[in-house]
VEXMARDREN-425978 format. One record per residue: x, y, z of N, C-alpha, C in turn; residue in one letter. Coordinates in steps of 0.1 Angstrom, whole numbers, plus 5000, padded with zeros to 4 digits. Layout:
N
XYZXYZXYZA...
# end
This chain:
430
738168547865737368597877736568717873X735268727876734468837873734768957882X734269077878734469197886733769187899X732569117899731869097912732769007921X733268907916734168817925735368887929X735968967920737169047924736769147935X735669217934735269307944734969237957X734369127957734169047969735469007975X736468977967737768937972738469057979X738269177972738869297978738269327992X736969317993736269368005736169258015X736669138012736569028022737569048034X738669128031739569158042738969258051X738869238064738369338073739069468073X740369468069741169588068741169658055X740269618046740369668032740169828031X739469888040739270028040740670098044X741370038053742670098057743670068046X743469968038744369928027743869988014X742970078014742370128001743470187992X744370257997745470317988746170197981X746570097988747269987983746369907972X745069897975744169837965744069927952X743970057954743970147942745270117934X746370107940747670097933747669957926X747169857933747169717926746269727913X745169797914744269807902744969887891X745669997895746370087885747670027880X748269937887749569877883749469807870X750369837861750369757848751769697847X751769567843753069497841753769547829X755069537829755869587818755669497805X755169377807754769287796753769187801X752969137792751969037796752568907803X753868887800754468767805755168787819X755168917823755768947836755068877847X755768807856755168727867754668827878X753668777884753168847896754168837907X754668947913755668937923755268857935X756268797942756068717954755868807966X756468927966756469017977755769147974X754769187982754069317980754369397992X755569457993756069538004755969678000X756469768010756369908007757069957994X758169887991758869927979758069907967X757369787966756469767955755469877953X754769907963753670007962754270147959X755370177965756070307962756470317947X756970197942757370197927756070217918X754970147922753770167914753270307915X753370377927752870517928753770607919X755070577918755870657909755470627894X755170507891754670467878753370547874X752470547884751170627882751470767880X752470827887752870967886753371007872X753870907865754270937851753070977842X751870927846750670957838749971077845X749871077858749171177865749971217877X750771327876751671367887750871387900X749771457899748971497911748371367917X747971267910747471147916748671067922X749771057915750970987921751371047934X751471177935751771247947750771217958X749471227955748471197965748571057970X748770957962748870817966750170797974X751270857971752470847979752270907993X751571017994751271078006750370978015X749470918009748570818016749370698021X750370658012751170548016752070578029X752570698029753370748040752570748053X751270798052750470808064750170668069X749870568060749670428064750870378071X752070398066753270348072753470398086X753270528088753370588101752370538111X751170518106750070488116749970338118X750270258108750070108109751370028108X752270058099753469988098753569888087X753969768091754269658081753069608074X753269568061752269508053752369348053X753269298061753569158060752369068061X751369108069750169018072749269018059X749569108050748569118038749169068025X750469018025751068978013750268878004X749668778011748968678003747668737998X747068828005745868898001746168977988X747269057988747569127977747969037965X748668927967749068837957747868777950X746868737958745668677952744868777943X744768907948744169007940744969037927X746269047928747069067916746968957906X746868837910746668727901745368737894X744268767901742968777895742968887885X743569007888743669117878744469077866X745568997868746368957857745568877847X744668797852743768717843742768797836X742268907843741168987837741569127837X742569157828743169297828742169407824X741169367816740169467811739169507822X739169437833738169467843738669577852X739869627851740469717860739669847862X739269917851738470037852737070017860X736369907856735169877863735269847877X736369767880736669727894736969857902X737769947897738170067904736870147907X735970157898734770237900733870167911X733770037911733069967921733669987935X734969977935735569997948735370137953X735570237945735270377949733870397954X732870337947731470357952731270287965X731970167967731770097979732370177991X733470237989734070327999733270448002X732770507991731970637993730670608000X730070487998728870458005728970428020X730170408024730470388038730370508046X729870498058729670618067730970678071X732070608070733370668074734070738063X733470748051734170818040734270968044X735571018042735871148047735571258037X735271228024734971328014733571368014X733271458004731871508002730971387999X729671398003728771288001728571267986X728571147981728471127967727071147961X726971197949725671227943724971087941X723671077945722970947942722870907928X722970787925722970737911721670777904X720570777910719270817904719270967900X719871047909719971187906720871217894X721971137893722871147882722171107869X721271007870720470967858719571077853X718971147862718071257858718871367851X719971407857720871507852721471467838X721871347837722471297825721371297813X720171257817719171257806718871397801X718771497810718571637806719771687797X720971657802722171697795722271637781X721971517780721971447767721071507757X719871557762718971617752719471747746X720371807754720971937748722171907739X722771787740723971757732725171827738X726171847730727471907734728471797738X729771847739730871757741731771797752X731571917758732471967769731671987781X732171937793731471937805732371997816X731772067826732472127837731672117849X732272067860731672067873732572147883X732072267887732972347896732972297910X732172207914732172157928731972007927X732971947920732771807915732871707926X733171737939733271637949734171527945X733671407945734471287941734471257927X733871347919733971327904732971227898X732071177906731171067901730271127890X729671247893728671297884729371337870X730371407870730971447857731571327850X732171227857732671107851731571037843X730371027850729270957843728771037831X728771167831728271247820729271227808X730571227811731571217800731471077794X731370977803731370837798730070797790X728970867793727770837786727470937774X728471017771728271117760728971067748X729271147738729971107726731371067729X731970987720733370947722734371057723X734071177717734971287718734671377730X733771337739733471427750734571437760X734671547767735771557777735171647788X735771637800735271717811736371757821X735971867828736871917839736071927852X736771877862736171887876737071967885X736572047894737372117904736872077918X737772067927737472037941738572077949X738372117962739372167970739672067982X738871957983739071867994739971747990X740971717998741871617995741271477991X740371427999739771297996738971297984X738271407981737471427969738371427957X739471507957740271517945740971387942X741271307953741871177951740971087943X739671077947738670997940738471047926X738471177924738271227911739371187902X740671207907741771167899741871017896X741370937905741370797902740270767891X739170827892738170807881738670857868X739570957868740071007855741170927849X741870837857743070767853742870687841X741870607840741670517828740970587817X740570717819739870787808740870867800X742170857803743170927795742971077795X742771137783742671287782741271337783X740271247784738871287784738371347797X739071327808738571377821739771427829X739671547834740671617841740071667854X740871657865740471717878741571817883X741171927889742072017894741672037909X742672057917742472087931742372237932X741172297933740972437932739672477938X739572597943738272657947737772727935X736672687929736272737916735872887916X735372937928735073077929736273167929X737373107935738573187936739473167924X739473047919740373007908739572937897X738773017889737972957879738772917867X738272817859739072777847739172887837X740372917832740473027822741172977809X740873047799741473017785742173147781X743373157785744173277783743773377794X743073487791742673587801741173577803X740473497796738973487797738573357804X737373357809736773237814736673127803X736973007807736772897797735272867796X734872837784733372817782733172667779X732072617783731672477782730272457776X730072347770728672317765727772297776X728172217787727372187798728172207811X727572287820728072307833727172247843X727572147851726672077860727272067874X726472077884726972057898725872037908X726171957918725371937929725772027940X724972137942725372237952724672227965X723972117967723172097979723972067991X725172017990725971988001727272058003X727772117993729072177994729172327993X728172387988728172537986727672607999X728472588010727972638023728572768027X729672818021730272938026730573028014X730273158016730473258005730873388012X731973448006732473568010732173677999X731373778003730973877992732173947986X733273957994734474017988734873957975X734673827973735073757961734273817949X732973847952732173907942732474047938X732874127948733274267946734574277938X735474187941736774197934736974107922X735874037918735973947907736374007893X737473967887737874027875737173977862X736273877864735673817852734173867850X733673947859732273997858731273887859X731573787868730673667869729373697876X729373797885728273817894727473947890X727073947877726374057871724974077876X724473967882723073977887722974007902X724174037908724174077922725173997930X725674057940726573997949725873947962X725773817964724973767975725573797988X724773807998725173838012726073718017X726873748027727673648033726873528038X727373408035726673288040726473188029X725273138026725073038016725573078002X726172977995726873007983726172957970X724872907971724272847959724272947947X723773077950723573167939724873227934X725873247942727273277936727773167927X727573037932728072927923727172917910X725872947911725072937899725473047890X725773167895726273277886727673237879X728473177887729773127881729473027870X728572937873728172837863727672897850X726772997852726173067840727273137832X728273197839729373267832730273167825X730273037829731172937822730472857812X729172877809728572807798728672877785X728672807774728872877761727772977759X728073097754726973197752726073157741X726473067731725573037720724572927723X725072817729724172707731724572637745X724872717755725272657767724172607776X724472507785723472447794724172447808X723372477818723872467832722772397840X723172297848722272227857722772227871X721972277880722472287894721372217903X721872137913721072077923721172167936X720072217941720072307952719072257963X719272307975718172297985717072387981X715772337983714672427979714572557986X715272567998715272688005715972797997X716872767988717572867980716572927970X715372867967714472927958713573027965X713673037978712673117986713273237993X714673237995715273338003715073477998X714873568007714673708004715973778003X715973918002717173988002717973977989X719273967990720173967978719873837969X719573727975719273607968718073627959X717073697964715873717956716173817944X717073907947717373997936718173927925X719073837929719773757919718873667911X717973607918716973507912716173587902X715673707906714873787897715673827884X716873867886717673907874717973797865X718173677870718473557861717173527853X716073527860714773497853714473597843X714673727846714373837837715273827825X716473777826717373757815717073637807X715973567810715473447803716473337802X717173317813718173207814717573087821X716573097830716072987837715072907827X715372777825714672697816713672617823X714072557834713172467841713572447856X712572417864712772387878712072247881X712872157886712372017889712471997904X711271987910711271967924711371817928X712271797937712671657941712171627955X712171497959711771457972712771497983X712371487995713371508006714071378008X715071378017715871258021716471178010X716871247999717571177988719071137993X719471218003720671178010720371138024X721071038029720870988042721171098052X720371108063720571208073720371348068X719671368057719471508052717971508048X717171578056715671568053715271678043X716171758038715771878030715271828016X714171888011713771857997714671937988X715071887977715971947968715271987955X715972057946715472097933716572097923X716172067910717172077899716772207892X717772297890717572417882718272397869X717572417858718172407844718172547838X719372577833719472707826720072687812X719672777803720172777789720572917785X721572927777722073057774721373117762X720773037753720073097741718773027740X717873067749716473007749715573067738X714772987732713773037722712473057729X712272987740710972997747711073117757X709873177760709773277770709073227782X708973097784708273037795709272947803X708872927816709672837824708872717828X709472597827708772477830709072437845X707972407852708072357866707572217866X708372127871707971987872707971937886X706871877890706871827904707271677904X708471647908708871507909709071467924X708371547933708571527947707971397953X707071337945706471217950706871087942X707871097934708270987925709370907931X709170857943710170787950709670667958X710570577962710270477972711070507984X710570467996711170508008711670378016X712870398021713370288030714070348042X713470338053714070398066714270548064X715570588065715870728065716270778051X715970698040716470728027715370718017X715170818008714270807997715070787984X714470717975715170687962714170717950X714670797941713770817929713570687921X712370657917712070537910712470557895X712770437888713070447874711970497866X710670467870709570527863709470677865X709770717877709770857880710870937872X712070877871713170937863712770957849X712170847843711670857829710570967828X709670977838708671077837709171217837X710171237846710771377847711471407834X712171317828712971337816711971367804X710871287804709871307793709171437794X708871477806708171607808709071717805X710371707808711271817804711371827789X711371707783711571707768710271767761X709171727766707871777759707571917762X707871967774707572107778706072137776X705172047781703772067781703172067795X702172137797701472137810700871997813X700971947824700371817828699671847842X698471817843697671847855698371787867X698771867876699271817889700771797889X701371787878702871747878703771847869X703171917860703972007852703172137848X703872247850703272377847704272467839X703672537829704472627821704072767825X705072847829704772987834705573087825X704873197821705573307815706373377825X707373457820708173537830707273637836X706173687829705273787835704473717846X704073597845703373527856704273507868X705573467865706473457876706673587883X706773697875706873827881705673867890X704473827886703373857894703373777907X704173667908704273597920705573637928X706173747924707373797931708573707928X708573637916709673557912709973437922X708973417930709073307940708973167933X709773077937709772947930709372827939X708772857951708472757960707272667954X707372537955706472447948704972467953X704772507965703472517970702572627963X703272717956702472817948701872757936X702472647931702072607917701572457917X701772387928701372247929700572227942X699372177941698572157953698872017958X698671987971698871857976697871757971X698171637969697271537964696171507975X695071477970693971447979694271327988X694871227983695171107991696271128001X696871248002697871268012697271308025X696071358024695371388036695971508044X695371548055695871658063696671618075X696971488076697671438088698971358084X699571398073700871348068701971398077X702271328088703271378098704571408091X704971328082706271348075706271478068X705171498060705071628053705071748062X704371738073704271848083705671868089X706371758092707671778097708671848088X708571808075709371878065709072028064X707772058064707372198063707872278076X707772208087708272268099709772308099X710472208094711972228092712272338082X711472338071711672448061711372588067X710272598075709972728081710972768091X711572678098712672708107713872768100X714172698089715372748081715072888075X713872908071713573038065713573148076X713073118088713173208099714573238103X715473138102716873158105717473258095X717173228082717673318071717273458073X715973478076715473618078716173688089X716273608100716973668112718373708109X719073628101720473658097720473788088X719473808079719473918071719174048079X718274038090717974148098719274188106X719974088111721174118118722174188109X722274148097723174208088722774358085X721474378084720974518081721274608093X721074558105721374628117722874658118X723674568114725074588114725474698105X724874698093725174808084724774948089X723574948095723075078100723975128112X724375028120725275068132726575118127X727075058116728375098110728375228104X
# end
């Protein structure tokens, strides 16, 4: 039975989402010997036994799965109606044992694509391809994602890198860490996930921060809250370019990422809301300091609506610890997409174009610009794309979608300025 047929079999049951934990355990279950018969009964004792078996390899995953089993028993009760469903799946897996890792990944992606998924939104496959292409150009074998969500991004980077590659992901949401641990299960020692807040509990090697070849993260959805006290009390000196004001956490996370990349040939890649490139106040000071330190290598502007129900245009920021160049590459990838209802998708041609332009680092009329740090300074270190890329002639002046995006962007900026004014008044009053 192929993995497609097995996935169809799994999802044919209307209750498959409620039975997701049991399906995970069926996929992870290994028989004591190839000749062991598929059991006739798939009751609570069977799944509890498999969860303990999983715990021998990954205690954190075993504990999480047993907790999920307990919740199902309390809320739903008996599995009697699903015995034949489980038995059919188990027989199919027994025939095609090598399909288990691929089937697990397909099931995880199916669940994550559903609107009822309780974890952080998954990074789109096309965005992962862009990040992976840039990361592979830099080489390296160690990867770290401090806001790894469900682990899809870092799992992809490790699996498409060298055989000796390994990665660490951190997340503090239960559903996210469960999916990350599941993705790591069949990768043995090459992928590890920790349930942790990276800003409060960074990875350490003895008494120092652990250093990685590549540090990558999608900060556009999860870096929402930041407490400046963390920056003031930080024992690792991560926030050397400034402590951001209370609120959005992109630049604190970026500074954390920079502190965790190897000082000799480190790479950091962060996906952010384009509004993070424009904010004034402390964010602007941090942005200026990082650029003046010659750490910013490239900015790649992306289309809006890469996530459903999120109209914000995003950007990829690429940083390097030992840059030979004194220029920053800006690439306009904002129009390299196809649109379907409320979702935009980067095209394969567009992905290749972005990767090639990053590799070549040459100016291309209308889509790529090389700026010196002095030129960026003359523009106030602003990184908004409108300063460097003009609208195409065929877009016209009546692109309602573009006007709507600009309107939303201006509203967000006005809100940010208002928050900064309120904070200033609060300090003066105190």
